[in-house]
N, C-alpha and C positions, 0 to 999 in steps of 0.2 A: 351497622356502620362498616363501611369498607376501609380497609387499611391501605396505606401507600405501599406499592410493591417494592421489593428489594431491587436496587439498581444493579444492572449488569456490571461486571468488572470492566469498566471503560474509564477513560480519562474524564476528570471533572469538567473540563471545558466542553465536553460533549453532553454530559448528564445535566449539569446545572442549568443551561439554557432550555433544555427540554422541560424541566420542572416548571418553567415560567409560561409555557404555552397553553392555549385553550385546548379543551378536549378534541374539537373538530380538527385543529391543526395537528395535534398528536396522532390522530387517526391517519391523516394524509402522510405524515412522516413515517408512520409504521408501515403503511402500504409501500411507500417508496423504499424503505429499508429492505422489506421482503423482496420486492422486485429487483433491487440492486444486488442482493445476495444471490438470487436465482440467476441473474445475468452473469455475475462473476463465476458462479459454478459451471455455467454452460460454455464458457470460453474454452477453446482448445489450446493446446501447448503452443502452437505456432502464433496465435494471437498474443500470448504472454511474452514470447521471445521478441516479437516486433515492438512491444511496448517498453521492453527493458532497455532504457536509454538514460542518458544523463539529463537532468533538468537544466534549465537555462543557467541558473547560478553555478551549478557544478561544471557546466561547459566552460564558463568564463574562468573559473578556478583552474581548470585543466589547461587552458590556454596560457595562463599566467605561471602556474607552478609545474606543469607537466605531469602532475599526479593529483588525484582527488578521491575522496571517499564519500559514499552515499548509502543511505539506508534504503532497502528495497524489500518488497514482499515477493515470494517465490512460490510457484506452483511445482508440486512434486510429481504429479501424474494426472492422467485424464479422469480417473474415477474417484479421486480423493475428495470426500465431503468436507474435509478441514481446510482445503486450499482457499486462498494462498496462505503460506506460512511466513513467519518472520515477526518483526523485521530483522533482516540480516545486513551486515555491513559489507559492501564490495568496494574494492579499490580500482579505479580506472587510471590507466597510464597510456600515454601516447608512445607507440612503437615506431620510431623513425625508420628502421629498416623495412618494416612491413607496410608502413604508411597507413596505420589504422590504430584505433583505440582498442586496448585489451583490458579485460576485467579479471580480478582475482578475488576470491572469497576471503574475507578477513575473519568473520565470526558473527555470532548472535549479538544483536544490538541491545 
């Protein structure tokens, strides 16, 4: 008899729906997860920097309040197998003098 494998340390909203899937669907999801991990590992630093921006909700809050915080994943270098790291909290604030949004690291989420 085969025992159910131990679940990885991940949120229950990810694990619980997986347990309800058929074996064929789980195999497809597994291949997708593997391919997605490879894709993320292959991205270079410039790609990550371009993606690092406020989501729509955060942009609206920034317009209203002038300052907003957002959780983000961060790459530390080109050859790190553990990247991206986080989530970390960054604060975004509109700088009127420079005419642009500036970010500041707040801490680990």
